[in-house]
N, C-alpha and C positions, 0 to 999 in steps of 0.2 A: 586664563589670560586677563590682564588688567588693562583697561582702556581709560585714558585721562580725558575728563570732560573739561573743556576750556570755559571758564566763567568770566564774563566781562563785567556786567552790572547786575544781571539777574539770572537765577537758575531757571531755565525754561524747560518745557516738556521734553523728555528724553526719547519717548517712543510713542508712536501711534500705530494702531493696527487698522488695516483696510482690507476688506474682502472684495472690493470692487462692486460693480453694479449688481443689484439683486433683481432677478427676474420676478415679475409679478406672480407667476405661478408657483414660486417657491416661498412666498411670504408666509403662507399658512402652514408651512412645515416647521416653523420655529418651535422649539421644544418647550417654550414658555407660553405658548398660546393657551388661552383659557379653555377649560372644559365646559363648553356650551352645548354643542350639538351632541356630545356623548351623554349628557345628563338630561333627565326628563325635566320638562318645564314645571316650575313650582306652581302649586295650586292650593285650594282650600283644604286639601287633605295633608299635603306635605309642603312645608315652607322652604323658601330659598335659604334660610338659615340652617336647615337640616332638622328642624323640630316638627313634631306633629302639628298639622294645621287646625284651625278652629272648628272644622267640620270632619276631622279625622274620625274614622269609625273602625270597628272590627267586630266580626261575628263571634258567637259563643256557642259551644257545644257541650252539653252536660250529659253524663252517662250513668246509667244504672246497669251494672253488669253482673251476671251470675255465670260462673264457669265451673267445670269439673275436670280435673286432671286425671286421666286414666293411666295409672302407673304400670299396668300390665301391658297395654297396647300402645302406649305413648301417643295418646290422642287428647286434644283439647275439645271439649263440648261446651257450647256457650249460648247464652241468650243475652240480649242487651236492649235497653230502651234509650234512644237518643232524643234529647230535646234540643232542637236547633233554633237559635234566636237570630233573626235577620235584623241586624242593626244598620245595615246599609240603606242607602236611599233608593235602592233598586227593588223591583218586584222580581222574584225568582221563579222561573217556570219549571226548573228541575233542580235537584240536589246531586252533588257528586261526593262519593265516598271512596276511600282508598282500600284496596284489597292487596296489601303488600305481600301476603303469603303466596299470592298467585305467581310471584316471581319464581317459585319452586314448582309450579304446575308443569305437567308433562309437555304442554305446548307453549311454554314460556318463551318470549322473545329473548330473554337473557341468555338462553343457551344458543339460540339460532344466530345471534349477531356476534358471537365470539369468533375472532379471527384465529385460525388454527393452521398449523403445519404438522406434517407427520413427525418432524423432529420433536414436537411437543409430547409425543407418546412413545418415548424410547425405553420405557420400563413397563413391566406388567402391572404395577400398581397404578400407573397413569392410564393404562388401557382400561383397567377395571373401573377407574373413576369415570372415564369417558363413557363407558357402557352402563354405568350404574343407573338404575331406574328407581325413581322415588315418586310416589303418588302424593305430591305436595299440592298446596293451594287450598283455598276455602271451598267447602261444600255448603253453599247457601241453601238452607232448607225452607226458609220463608222470610218474607218482609211484609209486615202488616201495619196498618194504621192502629191506633189505640182502641178502636171499636171492633177490631178483629178482621176488618176487610183487607183483602190482599192489595198491595200496592204494585203498580206496574214498574218494572225495573229492567235494565239492560246492563250486561257486563262486557266491558271491553278490556280484556287482559287484566291489568292491575287496577282498573277503575270501574266503579259501579255507579250508574245513573238511576236515580228514582224520578220518574215522571209524575208530576203533581197534577191532579185534576183541576185545581185552581192555583194560580200563582201564589207563592208565599209573599205576602205584602210587606213592604218596608215597616219595620218596627214590630212585626208579628213573629210568633214562634210556632213550631210544629214538633210533635212527638210521634215516634214510630218505633216498632219492635222488629228485631232481627233474630233469627235462630240459625246456627251454623256449627260446623266442626271442621277440624283439619288434623292431619298427621304431623306430629312434631318431628323435625329433622334432627338427625344425628350430626351435631356440629363437628365431631371429630372425623367423620367420614366424608361429608359433603360440604363442610364449612357452614358459615352463617354467623350473623351477629347475635343470634339467639338459637336455642335448641336444647339438646340434652347431651350429657357425657355419661357413658356407661363405665362403671368400675367393676371389672370381672372378678377382682380379688374378693369383694364382699357382695357382689351381685346387686349393686345399688345404682341408682341414677341420680344425677344432679341436674336439675332443670333450671335454665335461665330463659325466661319466657317473655317475649316482647312481640309487638305487632300481632297480637293474638286475637284482635277483634277488629271488625270493620270500623274505620275511623273517618270522620268528616274531613274533607279537603278545606283549604283556606279559600275564602272568597274575599277579595279586597280591591282597592282602587288601582292597584298596579297591574295585576294579572287577570282580574276577573276571577274565574275558578282556576286555581293552580292544580290542574289535572294532568300534568305531565306524567307519563308512564314511569313506574318504578322499575329500573333495570338492574338495580343492585348497588350502584355507586352513589348516585345522587340520593341523599337521605330524605328527610321528611319536612313537610310544611303543614303545620297543625294549628288549629284555633285553641284558645284557652277555654277551660270549663271546670266544673266540679265533678268528681267521680265518687260513686259508691260502688264498691266491688266486693263480691262474695266469692271466695275461692274454696272449692271442696277438694280435699287431698286426703291421702292415707293418714290415719290417725297419728302415726309416728313421724310424720313429716314436720319440718319447721319452715316457715315462710318468711321471706324478706320482701317488702313491696313498697311501691310508691305510697306515700300517705301515712296516716296514723292508724294503728291497730285499734279497733273499736270493741273487741270482745276478749280482752286479756284473760279474764277469769274463766272463759270457756276453752281456751286453747293453750294457755301456759299453766304449768304446775305452780303450786304455792311457793316452792323454792325458787323457781324462775322469776316469779312476780316479786318476791322479796329482794332478790339480787338486782332486779331491774330498778326497783324503788331506791335501793342504796346507790346504784350506779348514777342515778340522776343527780345525786348530791356530791359526788366525788369528781371534782374537776382536775385532779392531779394525774390521773392515769386511767387507762381502760379497765373496766370491770368485766370479768367473765360471767356471762349469764348461763351459757352451756359450755362446760369445759371439754377437753379432748377425751377424757375417760368416759364421760357421759355420752358424748357423740359416738364414740367407738362402740359403746354398748348399744346405743340406739340403732346403729347400722344392722344389728343382728335380729331386730324384732320382727320386721316384715308383717306389720299388722294388716288385717283385711278390713278393719273398720275405717270409717272416714270421719273427718271433722271439717267444719267450715270456718275459715278465717275471714273476718270482715274488716275492710279498710275504707277510710274516707280521705280524700285528697281534694283540697280546694285551690282553684285558680292554677291549674296545671295544664300542660298541653298534651300529656300522654300518660300512660300507666304501664308499668312493667313489674314483674315479680320473679323470685327464685324460690325453688322448693326442693327439699331433700331431707332424708333422715340422717344425712352425714354431717349436718352443719354444727360447727362450733360457733358461738355467738358472743361478741363482746361489745361494750358500749362505753362511750365517754362523752359527757356534756361539754359543750363549747359555748362560751358567752360572747355574743356578737351584738353590738349596739344595744346592750341592755337586755337582750332576749337570749334564751337558752335553746340551742339546737343539739340534738343527740347525734353524735357521730357513731356509726356502727359498722361492724364487719361480720360477714358470714362466710365460713370457709370450712372445707373438710380437713381431716388430719393430714392429708397429702400436702396441704399448704404450709404446714408448720415445719420448723419454728419461725419461718420468715413472716408469715401473716400475723401471728399473735403478737410479734414484737413491733411490727411496723404499720400494718394496714390502717388501723383506726387513728393512730397518731398522724399519719399522712393525710387522712381525710380531714381531721381537725385543722392541721396546718394549712391545707388548701383553702378551707372555708375562711380562715382568718386573713390570708394574703389576698385572695380574690375580693373579699368584702372591702378591704382597704382600698383597692384600686377600682372598684366598680360601684356596687350598691351593697348594703348589708344583706347577708343571706337571709331570705324571708321565710324559708320553710322549716318545719319542726324537726325533720330528720335528714340525714345524708348517709347513704349506705354504700359500702363497697362489698361486692360479692366475688368470690373466687371462681374463675372459669379458666379452663386450660388454654383456650385459644384467644382469638381477637377480642380486644376491649370494646365496650359499647356503652353508651350513656342514655339515661332516661331521667325524668324528673325524680329527684331524691334518691335514685338508685343507679348503680352502674355495675357492669360485669368486667372484671379485670384478670389478666393472666399473671404468671410469675410463680412457678412451682419448683421447690427445691428438689434435690436428688432424694432417693428413697432413704439414704442414710442421714438426711437432715442437713447436709451441707449444700452450699450453693456458690455460684460464681459471682463476681461483681456484676457481670452482665445481667444475671438473673435478678439480683437484688435491686440494682438501679433501674432495670427495665420494669420491674414490678412497681417500684415507687413512682416512676415517671408516668406509667399508664394510669395509676390511681389518681395522681395529680391531674392528669389530662382529662380523664373521664368525670371525676368529681367537678372539675372546672367547667365542664359542659353544662352543669346546672345553670351557669350564668350565660354562656353562649352555647346553644341557642334556647335553652329551656326557659329562661326568663327574658333575655333580650332576644326575641324570637324571630330570627332571620329565616329566610326561605332557603333551606338546605338543598331542596330539589333543584334550585336554580343556581345558587352561589355557594359552593362548598367552603370557599375561603372565609366567608363571613362568620362562620362558626369555628371551623378548624384553624384558620390562620390567627384570628384574634385570641382564640383559646390557647394555641401553641405559644403565642407571645407571652401570655400571662403564666403559662406553664413554666417557661424559662425563668421568669422573675421569681416564681414560687420555688423552683428547684434551687436557685442560688440563695434563697433565704432559708432553705433547709440546712444546707451544709456548704462551707467554703470550698470552692473548686469542685462543686458538684459536676459530674461528667455529663452535662447536657448535650443532647444530640442536635438540637436546633435552637436558633436564636441569634448567636453572635454572627456578625457580618461575614467573617472569613469562612464560615461553614457552608455558605451558599455559593461561593464564588466559582467552584468547579462546575456546578450545575448551570449557572447563568452564562458561563463562557463556553458551554458545550454546543453540540450540534443543534442548530436552530430548527432543523427538520423535525425534531422530536421534543420541542419545547413550545408550550402554549403560553399566551398571556394569562395572567391571573384572572382577568375578566373574561373567562371562558366558562361555558356551562359545564356543570359537574360531569356529565357523561362524555364530554368531548375532550377531556384534559389528557395531554401527554404527561407522563411522570407525575402521577397523582400526589404522592407524598411531598415531593419538592415543590410542586405548583401550589397546592391548596394548603399545605401546612408550613413548609420551610420558608418559602420566599415571602409570603405575607407576614409571617412572624418576624423574619429578619427585617423587612421593610419597616415594621412598627418599632422594632428595636433601634434601627438607625434614626427614625424620626425622633425617638425619645432621647437618644444619647448624643446625636450629632446635629440634626436639623433644628429641632425645636428646643431641646433641653428638657430635663425631667420635669421641672415645675410647670411649664406650659403644657407639655404633653399630658402629664398626669391629670391636670385640671380639665383639659378638653376631653380626655378619655372618660373621666367620671361624668362629665356633662352628657356625653353620648349615652353612657350606660343608664343614667337617671332618666333622660328623655324617653328612651325606648324600652325601659323595663316593662315587661308584660304587654309589649306592643310588637308590631311587625316592621322592623326597619329594612331599608334597601341599601345598596352600596352608596347611592347618592346621599342618603341621609347621614351615613357615616362620614363621607368625604366632606360634606358641607358643614357638619357639626364640628369636626376637628378644626376647620378653618375659622368658623364663626366664633368659637370659644377661645381662640388663641391669637387672632389677628395675624396669622401667618398664611400667606398665599401658597398653597401646596398643590395647585393644579399641575405644575410641572412634575411634581413628585408622583402624584397619582397616575399621570399620563405615562411617565417613564417606567415606573415599577409595576403598575397594574394593567395598563393597556398595551404594553409593548413587550417584545422579547429582547430589547436592547440590554447590554450588560455594561458593567463598569470596567473600563480600561483606560485610565487617564495616564498619559505618559509625560514625564518631564523631559522634553526633547532637547533643550539647550539652556545653558545658564551663561550670561555675560556679566563680567565684573567691571564696574566703573568707579572711579574716584574723581572728585572735583580738583581741578588745577588751582592750587592756592596762589600761584604767582610768586611764591617765595623761592628764590633761586637756591637757597640752602637746602630746601626740601626737594624741589622738582628736579634739579640736576643730579642729585644723588639717586633719585628714583630712576632717571633716565640711564645713569651709569649701571645700575643694578640690572635693568632690563636688557641693556646691551651685552652685559656679561653672560646673560642667560643664553644668548645666541652663539657665543664663542665656541661652543662644543658641537656646532653643526658639522656633520661629517665632511661636507665639502670644504669647510674652512680647515679642518684638520688635515685633509689630504693636500690642499694647496700649500699649507705650511711645510708638509713633508716633501712635496714634489718640486717646489720652487727654491732653488739655491739662493738667488737674489732677485728681487723685483726690479723693474726698470728704475723706479724711483730710488731704490737703494744703490743702484749702479751709478745713477746720475742725480745726486742730491741737489744740483743747481735748479732742477725742475720744481722743487718744493716752493709753495707760496704760504700766505698767511694761514690758510686753513690746514695745511699739513703740519705747521709748527704750533698751532694753537690747541690747547687742551679744551675740548668741547664741554668738559664737566667742571671747569674752573669758573669761579664767580668773579665777574668783572664789575667795574664801577657802574657801567651802564645797566647791568642787571639790577644792581641795588637801587639805582635811580628809578628804573621802571617799576620796581616793586613798591617803592615809596610813593610814587604817583598813584598807583593802583590802590594802595592802602588808604591814602588820603581821600580818594574819591568814594570809598565805601562807607556805609553807615556802620555804627557799632554792631548792630545785629548781623550785618553781612560779614563783618570781620570774624565775629564769633562763629558763624556758620562755617566759614572757610577753614577756621582753625580747629574745628571738631575732628577733622580727618575722617569724615563719613565714608562708608563703603556702600555703594549702590550695586544691586544685583537685578538684572533683568532675567526673569524666569519665563520660559516659553513652555506651553502645555498643549497637548493634542488629545482630543476626545476620540479615541480609537473605537471604543465599544459602543458609543452612541448615547449612553445614559449619563446625563449631566449630574454632577454631584458637587458638594462643597470641596474646596481644596484645604486639606489639613497639612501644613508644611512644618517640619521641624528643621530649624537652623542650628547646626552644630558649629561652635566657634573654636578658633585655634587655641584659646585659653582653657578649653575643656568644658565650658558652659554651653547651655543650649536654650532655645526659645521656641515656643509653638505659636504659629500664626494660623488663624482660622478665617478662611474667606468663604462667604456664603455662595451657594450654587448660582445665585443670580449674576455672578460674574460672567456666566455663559449666555446671558439673555440675548445679546445682539450677535454674538459670534459663537455658535453652538459647537464648533469643532476645533477651532484654534484660537488661543488667547495668550496674552503675555501680561505679566505683572511685575512692577518694580518694587523691590523692598530695599530698605536702607537700615544700616546698623552702625554703631560706633566701633564695632569690633569686626575683625576679618573672619569670614565664614570659611570653615574647612569642608563642610558638606551640607547639602540639602536632602531631606528625605520626605517624600510625599506619602501621606496616609501612614504615618509611623505606627499607629496603634491598631491598624487593620479595621478601621471603622466603616469603610464604604463598600466592602465586598469587591474590591478591585481584583480582577481575574489574573492580572499579570504584574507582579510587583518587581520584576526585573528591570522595568523602565521607570521606576519610581525614585531614583536617587541620582545625585550629582555630587562628586564624580560617580560614574556608573559602578555599581557593585554587582558581583556575580553571586546570585542567591543559590545555595545548594538545594537540590531536591533530595529529600530523604526517602528511603524506601526500606522495607523489611522483607526478608525472605521468609516464607511461611509455608506450612504444610496445609493442604486443603482438608485433610481428615480431622475430625473433632478430637480435641484433647481427651485423653482417657480419664483425667481427673481434674477437678477444679482446685484452686489454691487452698481451700479449706481442707479438702481431702489430702492434698500433698503435705500440708503442715502436720497432719496426724500420723504420717509415716514415721 
């Protein structure tokens, strides 16, 4: 519908919006209120800008560890000396250590707190798993001072407290020794982030070992001791330190580990050392150190002798390793910021040909992209180890799945799943291994930030890479779902509904929207690098991230953090109405023709048609003497008075006013409703009748005073045929059926599918 605006001397305000009186109790519900009470008060440790304060401190824990892997009984035996440095201003009466293996102890709370129904045990395999008993957990044999005296300690599930005779004073350190062992879990039977996989065909084991030693808890200005129990989901909060680790394994085993191998000449053959030396100079492709034929032969040896591998790692927060006689090993150097890092992969023949072709290349690619967006990768190695199940990350090393079929073929899902998990787990070197957030408390700070950069890295690997998370439209179904089973991102790790969507997908999408739509790439990338550099090798909190992103960009994002991170609101912004206006030019030649055209549009009204058919003659037609001036005058004819009036108007206007009237501008009042509650920018595409189009981007601040209903007037020199809201699917809008004018019916596409697994992958089918 076209509405004529009558202009006399000036073009005045067309529309104003009023929501009426605002009750005082509703004032603080504004979606743009600042994050004040939600964030901790800045202090000498953490500033209001999001940077470490001038009295920021963090503790340090150095480890000297000796362990033996029993390949016959699948047991880890170990001793360790911990040197703990108290850099805090506080005197510590006791020390807390993490006993994460106790999550698998027979009396573990992790089992007891699982919510179960009988329908969860509808197969024999599930019943067997329910009844499976495993003697997991640490067996602590002794904890002693360096003089040999026993220390007093107490164990509370997954936490161990050492009671000190004298408080550990600020600025002082303490060393003590522990002896322990535990049974390694079969990760294929009972799951786990680490453990072993047994290969019955060649009667060998592949060990991926982590959380294998009691580790110090973090003590800081935010939590005090972070001694929240480990229940399996909330991961780890750990201080930095230096590690010297000796690992005794069967003589024919090969080890991949955090850090740098210190005794190559004792554990590697001369041929392996020669290949490794050559590999360090070849930046063009991975070099095989142990090839498949050699690894296959090695599987058959089963040596009863042992050898000790020695590793050294500096300024890391953890240590992990993998050991097997099945390993193929390849290496490729990567140049980052003038320094060389060795990208490596260790994998059994079951991983080929996929792993030999892709794994190390993906490691190298990940280091390059993440270094570009955060800080230059600082460590000397980065390792990807093949494991059959869940991926997991540790400093310089990660365990990744992705196994081809036995005939060497694989599906796209297997290929890209493997590549994505390698990117993700190698990326964890940056979040949280270097930018060391508290995973036990806030999963999203490592998983969400990492998943965001995983998406960026995937897209830089291959055009149209099939990423599973990142783009806004991929999270809309989740955000628009049942709020009973959706948690705010700012929810503790153990209390989250829909863990993957909450801690990985939604924060990654939020950052992607910040980068592409809210801030723009230049501002976002700069602020993100500032955050990464500020908090590299430190312990950031959510407030530090939120504040830094604003401080480094001059963009007020409190509304964004509140909506995306503190609420379960979703994006559903509807274009409820569009009104079309044009200015009345006063020119009778133009205006009377427009009036005639509009009158003709109503002539097809059904009532008019039926009156014409039902009425033989009207009264006026029967008695023409009743007609007067108005019946005989053509309302659309231009009379001399019309011309005179137009001339007077024209003479009264300035040249600028006449030019404005003669432009023939089209004004459109667009009305919007925030149905989902989450305010977002308005990205509007105007499509014109001449086939051209224009994009209008309106910041989210348009909702500042009116959080739920707003209107906006746009004007163009051309007539608009359609408006489309969020045309590029940038905002995670959950219902795009109300995003267009005139309204469009959006089809819902679905596929019929069989639930059973396909008998062959595309590679196998192509061979037929």
